[in-house]
C-alpha positions as a Python dict, from the first residue, in 0.01 Angstrom:
ca = {
    (1, 'X'): (0, 0, 0),
    (2, 'X'): (139, 339, -97),
    (3, 'X'): (117, 650, 120),
    (4, 'X'): (-143, 784, -117),
    (5, 'X'): (-396, 537, 19),
    (6, 'X'): (-509, 410, 355),
    (7, 'X'): (-748, 141, 471),
    (8, 'X'): (-1063, 249, 651),
    (9, 'X'): (-927, 78, 960),
    (10, 'X'): (-617, 297, 959),
    (11, 'X'): (-822, 614, 928),
    (12, 'X'): (-1043, 506, 1212),
    (13, 'X'): (-749, 401, 1432),
    (14, 'X'): (-585, 740, 1378),
    (15, 'X'): (-895, 904, 1512),
    (16, 'X'): (-929, 1103, 1191),
    (17, 'X'): (-1299, 1025, 1167),
    (18, 'X'): (-1568, 826, 1339),
    (19, 'X'): (-1719, 662, 1027),
    (20, 'X'): (-1656, 617, 656),
    (21, 'X'): (-1972, 603, 447),
    (22, 'X'): (-2025, 543, 76),
    (23, 'X'): (-2248, 744, -159),
    (24, 'X'): (-2554, 558, -28),
    (25, 'X'): (-2460, 628, 338),
    (26, 'X'): (-2365, 265, 399),
    (27, 'X'): (-2063, 187, 616),
    (28, 'X'): (-1759, 101, 414),
    (29, 'X'): (-1574, -225, 512),
    (30, 'X'): (-1264, -162, 732),
    (31, 'X'): (-1044, -345, 483),
    (32, 'X'): (-1134, -116, 182),
    (33, 'X'): (-871, 126, 51),
    (34, 'X'): (-933, 505, 52),
    (35, 'X'): (-725, 720, -183),
    (36, 'X'): (-582, 1003, 29),
    (37, 'X'): (-394, 1210, -233),
    (38, 'X'): (-617, 1512, -190),
    (39, 'X'): (-737, 1692, 123),
    (40, 'X'): (-999, 1487, 302),
    (41, 'X'): (-1316, 1680, 389),
    (42, 'X'): (-1544, 1557, 665),
    (43, 'X'): (-1910, 1612, 731),
    (44, 'X'): (-2095, 1586, 1062),
    (45, 'X'): (-2381, 1330, 1070),
    (46, 'X'): (-2549, 1249, 1397),
    (47, 'X'): (-2274, 1425, 1593),
    (48, 'X'): (-2004, 1205, 1428),
    (49, 'X'): (-1720, 1306, 1197),
    (50, 'X'): (-1785, 1124, 870),
    (51, 'X'): (-1581, 1085, 556),
    (52, 'X'): (-1803, 1032, 252),
    (53, 'X'): (-1644, 834, -36),
    (54, 'X'): (-1744, 706, -379),
    (55, 'X'): (-1620, 397, -552),
    (56, 'X'): (-1387, 432, -854),
    (57, 'X'): (-1345, 197, -1149),
    (58, 'X'): (-1052, 19, -981),
    (59, 'X'): (-1255, -86, -671),
    (60, 'X'): (-1098, 175, -447),
    (61, 'X'): (-1277, 462, -282),
    (62, 'X'): (-1222, 834, -351),
    (63, 'X'): (-1334, 1096, -95),
    (64, 'X'): (-1584, 1351, -217),
    (65, 'X'): (-1432, 1699, -276),
    (66, 'X'): (-1575, 2012, -131),
    (67, 'X'): (-1776, 2102, -445),
    (68, 'X'): (-1941, 1761, -449),
    (69, 'X'): (-2023, 1779, -77),
    (70, 'X'): (-2201, 2117, -136),
    (71, 'X'): (-2443, 1940, -371),
    (72, 'X'): (-2575, 1705, -99),
}
């Protein structure tokens, strides 16, 4: 695993966020890889820090950017 990606478990263990959810607001498995090349933007849902991600064509997850989050 390169430093441009982390597993959900690593993000949770670092205390970076409380949950990682996909575009349908389902919990992402702790073994899934999240691409962390760009700045990660969190939202607050039910008083928890949440990272929203979407699946890419390679089976990895990409965090939503700020413009995409504003559309929610």
